[in-house]
N, C-alpha and C positions, 0 to 999 in steps of 0.2 A: 510208177513214180516214187512210191513209198520205199521200195527196195533200193532204188537209186539214192535217195536221200540218206538212208541208213548206211549204205556202203561208203557215201562221202563223209558221213559224220564219223565212221570208224577209222577212215583214212586220216582225217584231221587229228583224231586222238592219237593215232600211231606216229604221225609226223611230230606232233607236239612232244610226245615222249622222247623221240629221238633227239629233238631240239634241246631238251633239258639235259640229255646226256652229253651232247657235243659242247653245250655251254659249260657244264661242269668240267669237262676235260680241258676246255680252253683256260678255265680259271687255274686248274691245277698246274697246267703247262706254264702259265705266266708266273705262278709262285715258284716253281722250280727253276724257271729261267733265270730269275734274279740271283738265285744262290749259285747257279752254274756260272753265271758271268763273273761273280766274285771269285770263284775258283780259278777261272782262266786268267783273270787279272793278277792273282797271287802267283800262278805257276810260271808265267813268262819270264819273270827276272831271273829265276833259278838257272834254267838251261842256257839263257844269254850269258850269265856270269861264268858258268862252267865252260862254255865254248870260248869265251875271251881268255880264260885261264889256260886252256889247252893251246890257244894260239900263242900266248906268251911263252909258254914252255919250249915250244918248237922254235920260235923266233930267237929266244935267248941262247939256245944251243947250236953251235956252228955245225957239228956233225951229229945230228939227231936221228935216230931210227926207232921205229916201233911197227910191230905187226898190224897195228890198227890203221896205219897210213900208207904202208907199202902196197904198191899194186900187185895184184895177184890174178891168176886165171880164175874166172868165175865158173865153177862147176855145180855148186850147191847154193841155193838161195832160200831164204825164209821170208815169207810175207806175213806181216802182222796186220790183220784187217779188223778195224773197229766199226762195228754197225750197232744197231739198237736191239733192245730186248722185246720190243713190241712194235706193231704196225701203227696205222692211223697217224702217220707223220708225213704225208705227201710222198715226194720222191726221195726222201732222205736215205733210206735203206738201199733202194734199187740203184741210185746214182753212185754210190761209193763201191757197191759190190760189182757193178758193171765195169767200173774203172779198175778195180783190183783184178777182176778176171782178164780184162784186156792186157794188162801188164804181165800177168802171170802167163798167158798164152804166148806173148812175145819172148819170154825167157825160155818157155818150153820149146818153142820153134827153133830157138838157138841152141838146143841140146842141154839146157841146164835143168837139173833136177830141182824142183820147187816143192817146198813144204809150207803149209798155211797154218798160221796161229790165229784162229778166229776169236775175237772178243765180242760177245754179245750173241744173244740167242739167234737172231736172224742171220748173222755171219756163219754160225756153226751150222745151221739148217741148210744154208745155200751151198756151202762147200762139201758138206757131207752128201747132199743129195746129188751132186755132180761128180762125186767119186775123187775128189782131190785128196792127195796125201796130207794128213794133219799132223802138225808138230805136237799138239797137245789139245785135249778138249776140256781143259780144267777151268777155262774162263768163259763159261757160257753166260754169265750174267755181267754185263758191262756196268751197270749201276752198282753192283756189289764190289767191284774192283777198286781198291784203295791205293794209296801211294806206295805203301809197303809192297803190294802185289806187283806194281810196276817196276820197282827196283829188283824184285825177285826175278822177274822175267828178263830184266836187262842183264843181270849177272849170269844167269843161265845161257842167254844168247851170246854174251861175250866169251864165255867158256867155250862154247861151240865154235866160235869164230877163231879163237886161239888155237883150238884142236883141229882147225881146218875141216870141221864137219859143216861149216857154213861159210860161204865166201862173200855173201851179200845179204844185208838185212834192209828190207823196205817196209816202211809203215804207210798204210792206206787209211786215211781218216777224212773227216769233213771239217773244213774251215769255216768258222763262224765269221761272216762279213757284217751282216746286219739282221734284223728281225725277218726281212723278206729275202735275204740272200745267204745261202750256204753252199760252198763250193767243195766238191770232192778233191782230195789232194793225194799225191804219192810222194814220199820223202825217202831218199836213200840214206840210211843212217850209218851203215858200215859198208865198206871202209869209210874212214873219216876223210873229209876234204879239209886240208888245212893250208892256207895261203902262205907259202914260205917266203914269198917276196915281200911281204908286209911285215916289218920289224916292230914288234911291240914289247915293252918291258915295263913291269910294274915295280921293279926294284926289289921283289920279294926273294928271300933266300930259303931254300928248302934243306931239310935235314939229310936227305939221301939224294941220289943222282936223278936227273931229269927224266930218265926212261921209267924208273920205278914209280915216281910221282904221276907221270902221264898215264901209265898203266892202271894206277888206282883211281884216277879221276874219270877215265873213260867209261866204265860201268855207271858211275853216278850221273855222268852226262847223258848216257843213253837212257837211263831210268827217267831223267827229267824230261827228255824228248817224249817218251812214251807217255808220261803222265800229262804233259801238255797236250799231246794229241788226243788222249782220252777226254780231258776237260773240253777241248775244242768240240769233239764229237757230241759230248753230252749236251752242251749248250746249243749246238746246231740242231740236235734231235728236239729239244724242247721248243726251239724257235720254229722249226718246221711243223711240229705238232700244233702249236698255237695258231699258226697261220692256216693249217688245214682245217682245224675245228672251227675257227672263225668263219671261214668260207662255207663250212658245212652248216653252221648255224644260220648264216644269211640265206642259204639255199632253202633251208627248212622254213624260215620265215616267209620267204617267197612263195613256197608251196602251200603253206597254211593260208596265206592270203588269197591264192588262186582258188583253192578248194573251198574256202568260205564264200567266195563269190559265186562259185558253181552251186554251192548248197543253198544259198540265198535265192538264186534264180529258180532252182528246182522247187523250193518251198513256195516261192511266189506263183510258179506255174501250177502247183497243186491247189493253192487257195483259188486261183483264177478258175481252174477247172471245177472246183466244188461250187463256186458261185454260179458259173454257167449252167451246171446240172440243176441246181435249185431253181434258177429262173426258168429254164426249160420246163421242169416239172410243174411249176406253178402255172 
């Protein structure tokens, strides 16, 4: 009986320590979540404005052509996959990685050569372990990637696209819907889809021809898309981690309550046994 009480007490102590850790991680995730939501709010208007500008340029020119919008045979594809640097975030990492792998296999089955640009430690580990061809391993820390890094990636990929070393660019990330809902998404960034049937004009005049302006804006637009996807993924990770740690804390509380009840029963049983033995001896 005494050994049983001791083991229960040690178990309660262990679960209590775990609860303190999960509660602390929940508070940290909540703090980071607020800042990440602000980044998402600030990033969205940029690429929306850039896309509207691209649409205006195409609509204003009667005979407009650009390598970024012309259809071509897809032989080479680059997948930029954004995941987290750490685990303990529910299904955040596994969901987006499964989506990306399914899309990549579809292209590979169609005879397309696929290279993966992983952002985040979990993405790098996932695709390295499975033997996929990597575009680069330079972005293993998602939280360390800043807006300047996103624009550097965008310019490199746009050069690859113009050189026909890449015929399609797809971004796989996680869209933040709410605190309890984060959805993995895949977005085809290049080639660009521009609606030629919709005529838009802001009345702006440019110093050079429309094709040159369009070619200069596209890398900025792609960089904005990548930064927006990164911000969405980071806020989704913190939301998923907060939800997971909150559930873990509640489970720990339930375990402590159950173990405390068992401990009290065992203690009461030991006291009753002692009293019984004393009365019998008397």
